[in-house]
C-alpha positions in Angstrom: 160.0 28.3 57.8 160.1 32.1 57.8 157.9 32.4 60.9 159.8 29.6 62.7 163.3 31.1 62.1 162.1 34.6 63.0 160.7 33.4 66.3 164.0 31.6 67.1 165.8 34.9 66.6 163.2 36.9 68.4 163.0 34.7 71.6 166.7 33.8 71.8 166.8 33.6 75.6 163.6 31.4 75.9 164.7 29.0 73.2 168.3 29.1 74.6 167.1 27.9 78.0 165.1 25.2 76.4 168.0 24.2 74.3 170.3 24.0 77.3 167.9 21.6 79.0 167.9 19.3 75.9 171.7 19.6 75.6 172.1 18.4 79.2 169.8 15.5 78.5 172.0 14.7 75.5 175.1 14.8 77.7 173.5 12.3 80.1 172.4 10.1 77.2 175.9 10.0 75.7 177.5 9.3 79.1 175.0 6.5 79.8 175.6 5.1 76.3 179.3 5.0 77.0 178.9 3.4 80.4 176.6 0.8 79.0 179.1 -0.1 76.2 181.9 0.1 78.7 180.2 -2.3 81.1 179.5 -4.8 78.3 183.1 -4.7 77.2 184.4 -5.0 80.8 181.9 -7.8 81.5 182.1 -10.1 78.5 184.9 -8.9 76.1 186.7 -12.1 76.9 183.7 -14.0 75.5 183.2 -11.6 72.6 186.7 -12.2 71.4 186.4 -15.9 71.4 185.8 -17.2 67.8 182.8 -19.3 68.8 179.1 -19.2 67.8 177.7 -21.1 70.8 178.5 -22.8 74.1 177.2 -26.3 75.0 176.7 -26.4 78.8 175.6 -29.1 81.2 172.0 -30.0 80.6 169.6 -28.3 83.0 172.2 -25.8 84.3 170.9 -22.3 85.4 171.5 -20.0 82.5 172.4 -17.0 84.7 175.3 -18.9 86.3 176.2 -21.4 83.6 179.9 -20.6 83.6 180.3 -21.2 87.3 178.0 -24.3 87.7 178.2 -26.2 84.4 180.2 -29.5 84.3 180.4 -31.3 81.0 182.3 -34.5 80.2 185.0 -33.9 77.7 183.6 -36.7 75.4 180.9 -34.2 74.4 183.5 -32.3 72.4 183.9 -35.1 69.8 180.1 -35.5 69.5 179.8 -31.8 68.7 182.8 -31.9 66.3 181.1 -34.6 64.3 178.0 -32.5 63.6 177.7 -31.7 59.9 177.1 -27.9 60.4 180.0 -27.5 62.9 183.4 -26.4 61.7 185.2 -27.2 64.9 184.5 -27.8 68.6 186.9 -27.4 71.6 186.8 -27.9 75.3 186.5 -24.7 77.4 187.0 -24.1 81.1 186.1 -21.1 83.2 187.2 -20.3 86.7 187.8 -17.2 88.8 190.9 -17.2 91.0 192.9 -14.9 93.2 196.6 -14.6 92.4 199.7 -12.7 93.5 202.9 -12.1 91.6 206.4 -12.6 92.9 206.6 -8.8 93.1 203.6 -8.6 95.3 201.0 -7.5 92.7 197.6 -9.0 93.7 195.2 -9.6 90.8 192.1 -11.6 90.2 192.0 -13.6 87.0 189.2 -15.3 85.1 191.1 -18.4 84.0 190.0 -19.7 80.6 191.2 -23.3 80.2 191.9 -24.1 76.5 194.0 -26.5 74.5 197.0 -24.6 73.2 196.5 -26.2 69.7 192.8 -25.4 69.5 191.1 -22.4 67.9 190.5 -21.0 71.3 194.2 -20.4 71.9 194.5 -16.5 71.9 196.6 -14.4 69.6 199.2 -12.3 71.5 200.3 -8.7 71.1 203.3 -9.1 73.4 205.3 -12.1 74.5 204.7 -15.7 73.2 201.6 -17.8 72.6 200.3 -20.3 75.1 202.7 -23.3 75.4 203.7 -25.5 78.3 201.8 -26.6 81.4 202.7 -23.7 83.6 202.3 -20.8 81.0 199.5 -18.3 81.1 198.5 -15.6 78.6 196.8 -12.6 80.2 194.7 -9.7 79.0 196.5 -6.6 77.9 194.7 -4.8 80.7 196.3 -7.0 83.3 199.7 -5.4 82.4 198.1 -2.1 83.3 197.4 -3.6 86.8 201.1 -4.2 87.4 201.8 -7.6 85.9 204.7 -8.1 83.5 205.7 -10.6 80.9 207.9 -13.2 82.6 206.3 -12.7 86.1 205.4 -15.8 88.1 202.0 -15.7 89.7 200.8 -17.9 92.6 197.2 -19.1 92.8 195.8 -18.4 96.3 195.2 -21.4 98.6 196.6 -23.9 96.1 200.1 -22.6 95.7 200.2 -23.4 92.0 202.8 -21.2 90.2 202.2 -20.0 86.7 204.5 -18.0 84.4 203.1 -15.1 82.4 204.3 -15.8 78.9 202.3 -13.3 76.9 199.5 -10.8 76.7 196.6 -10.3 74.2 196.5 -7.3 71.9 193.4 -5.7 73.6 191.1 -6.0 76.5 189.8 -9.5 77.4 187.8 -9.5 80.6 185.0 -11.6 82.1 182.8 -10.3 85.0 185.0 -7.2 85.3 188.1 -9.5 85.9 191.1 -9.8 83.5 191.2 -13.1 81.6 194.1 -15.5 81.9 194.4 -18.3 79.2 196.1 -21.4 80.5 196.3 -25.0 79.2 193.2 -27.1 79.9 195.1 -29.7 81.9 196.4 -27.0 84.3 192.9 -25.5 84.5 191.4 -28.9 85.5 193.9 -29.1 88.4 192.9 -25.6 89.6 189.2 -26.5 89.2 189.6 -29.7 91.2 191.5 -27.8 93.9 194.6 -29.9 93.5 198.0 -28.4 94.6 201.2 -28.8 92.7 202.3 -31.8 94.7 199.0 -33.6 94.8 197.5 -36.2 92.6 194.5 -35.2 90.5 191.4 -37.4 90.8 190.6 -39.3 87.6 187.2 -37.7 87.0 188.7 -34.2 87.1 190.7 -34.9 83.9 187.4 -35.4 82.0 185.5 -32.3 83.3 185.2 -29.0 81.5 182.8 -26.1 81.8 181.4 -26.2 78.2 182.0 -27.1 74.7 182.9 -24.1 72.5 181.3 -24.6 69.1 182.2 -22.8 65.9 179.8 -23.0 63.0 180.7 -23.6 59.3 180.9 -20.2 57.5 177.4 -19.1 56.5 175.8 -22.1 58.3 173.5 -22.2 61.3 174.2 -24.9 63.8 171.2 -27.1 64.8 171.7 -26.6 68.5 168.7 -28.9 69.5 170.0 -31.8 67.4 173.6 -31.3 68.7 172.4 -31.2 72.3 170.3 -34.3 71.8 173.4 -36.1 70.5 175.9 -34.8 73.2 173.6 -34.6 76.2 174.2 -30.8 76.6 172.3 -27.6 76.6 173.5 -24.9 74.2 173.3 -21.1 74.3 174.3 -18.9 71.4 177.3 -16.8 72.4 175.3 -13.6 72.7 172.8 -15.3 75.1 175.7 -16.7 77.2 176.7 -13.2 78.1 173.9 -13.3 80.7 175.9 -15.9 82.6 178.7 -13.4 83.3 178.5 -12.1 86.9 176.3 -9.1 87.2 176.0 -8.6 83.4 172.2 -8.8 83.1 171.5 -6.6 86.2 173.9 -3.9 85.1 172.8 -3.7 81.5 169.1 -3.8 82.3 169.5 -1.0 84.8 171.3 1.3 82.4 168.8 0.5 79.6 165.9 1.4 81.9 167.6 4.7 82.8 168.1 5.4 79.1 164.5 4.7 78.4 163.4 7.1 81.1 165.7 9.8 79.6 164.1 9.3 76.2 160.7 9.7 77.7 161.8 12.8 79.7 163.2 14.3 76.5 159.8 13.9 74.7 157.9 15.3 77.7 160.2 18.3 78.1 160.0 19.2 74.4 156.3 18.6 74.4 155.7 20.8 77.5 157.8 23.6 76.1 156.1 23.7 72.8 152.7 23.3 74.4 153.3 26.6 76.3 154.8 28.2 73.2 151.8 27.2 71.1 149.4 28.8 73.6 151.4 32.0 73.5 151.5 32.2 69.7 147.9 31.3 69.2 146.8 34.6 67.8 149.8 34.9 65.4 148.9 31.5 64.0 145.3 32.5 63.7 146.3 35.5 61.6 148.3 33.2 59.3 145.3 30.9 59.0 143.1 33.9 58.2 145.6 34.9 55.5 145.2 31.5 53.8 147.9 29.3 55.5 146.8 25.7 55.7 146.8 23.7 58.9 149.5 21.4 57.3 151.7 24.5 56.7 151.3 25.7 60.2 152.2 22.3 61.6 155.2 22.0 59.3 156.4 25.4 60.4 156.2 24.5 64.1 157.9 21.1 63.6 160.7 22.9 61.6 161.2 25.2 64.5 161.3 22.2 66.9 163.7 20.3 64.6 166.2 23.2 64.4 166.2 23.6 68.2 166.5 19.9 68.9 169.2 19.4 66.3 171.4 22.2 67.6 170.9 21.3 71.2 171.5 17.6 70.8 174.6 18.3 68.6 176.1 20.5 71.4 175.1 18.1 74.1 176.5 15.1 72.2 179.8 16.9 71.5 180.1 17.8 75.2 179.3 14.2 76.2 182.0 12.8 73.8 184.5 15.3 75.3 183.7 14.2 78.8 183.8 10.6 77.8 187.3 11.1 76.3 188.4 12.3 79.8 187.0 9.3 81.5 188.4 6.7 79.1 191.4 5.0 80.7 190.7 6.4 84.1 189.6 3.1 85.7 185.9 3.7 84.8 184.4 1.1 82.4 183.6 3.6 79.7 183.7 3.2 75.9 182.1 5.2 73.1 181.4 4.2 69.5 180.1 6.4 66.7 177.0 4.1 66.0 175.9 4.2 69.6 176.3 8.0 70.0 174.5 8.6 66.6 171.7 6.3 67.7 171.3 8.1 71.0 171.3 11.5 69.3 168.8 10.4 66.7 166.5 8.9 69.3 166.4 12.2 71.3 165.6 14.2 68.2 162.9 11.8 67.0 161.2 11.6 70.4 161.5 15.3 70.9 159.8 15.9 67.6 157.0 13.4 68.6 156.5 15.4 71.8 156.6 18.7 70.0 154.2 17.5 67.3 151.7 16.3 69.9 151.8 19.6 71.6 151.5 21.9 68.5 149.0 19.8 66.6 146.2 21.6 68.3 147.2 25.0 66.7 147.2 23.6 63.2 143.4 23.5 63.2 142.8 26.8 64.9 139.8 28.8 63.7 140.8 31.7 61.4 137.9 33.7 62.9 140.0 34.0 66.1 142.2 36.5 64.3 139.1 38.6 63.5 137.9 38.7 67.1 135.3 35.9 66.7 136.2 34.5 70.1 135.3 37.7 71.9 
């Protein structure tokens, strides 16, 4: 480590420029990590907060649009509830609507139709829980958009009036739209396009989007057997996220960008240390002539790379977290968590070491005769 640390002090400007590049890559990685997590939270937090393990959709429905296309008969709920590995099952409805409050606040809502006495009925952080045919509990973030507890909202085109009775404790969104929980019977009227003074068709009272299934603690639900009995097609809750509008495209794009940044980090570190290895060739040859082993030389070079990468990534990650704190709450779907930031930083360091190791491995086997002029 003596040679590695001495070179870091001696070539401060050169190593500083390299460190600045790695730090900027770290900032980008942290920001992308925050955007990825923020988009996931903004896209499917409403589903993440539901105490379910799987959804049973209509058989044969397209998985990427299951929540908007699936129609299941409510009788499937009892068939799922009777399964031995299922703790409970409940009807679930999903519908996107445009609404406007009496004070002129226009807001889109993802209406989740649930039975008020089921396990899907949300806990509230403000106001009262779901009760009554015209009540609706909205996401806490909907209050930030201008809604208030006690407001009356009108559903566009239908004229159905709903009263905001409560709000959840945290964010509940679906497809970047705030969630509104309302009684299943009211949701079925909205789904059927029935206005407040119109009679609802008989079949509409039996239709739901999916069956929400909750497994017994520690048990794994046999989805294939349950689907065979109920005539449905199930998706584990994590897989159902892909049915949220734009979820798969958004997350895949950001994951690809993150992958490219990891590759760029390895290439940048590898290119820098390749040039540095060529410049210090004779110094390393002298060390080999004095008895240093190839393993020692490689360890010395990797120590140098590790110190540079660790310091640069730490500075970049701290800057990224600081910028992220400024973005949080500013209307941008951005969220940071310690595990994600740590994983991104560790990935940059590891791949940087891989790139540096591949570049400096050649000097570990340098011929000691080079130091004695044997190559001239």
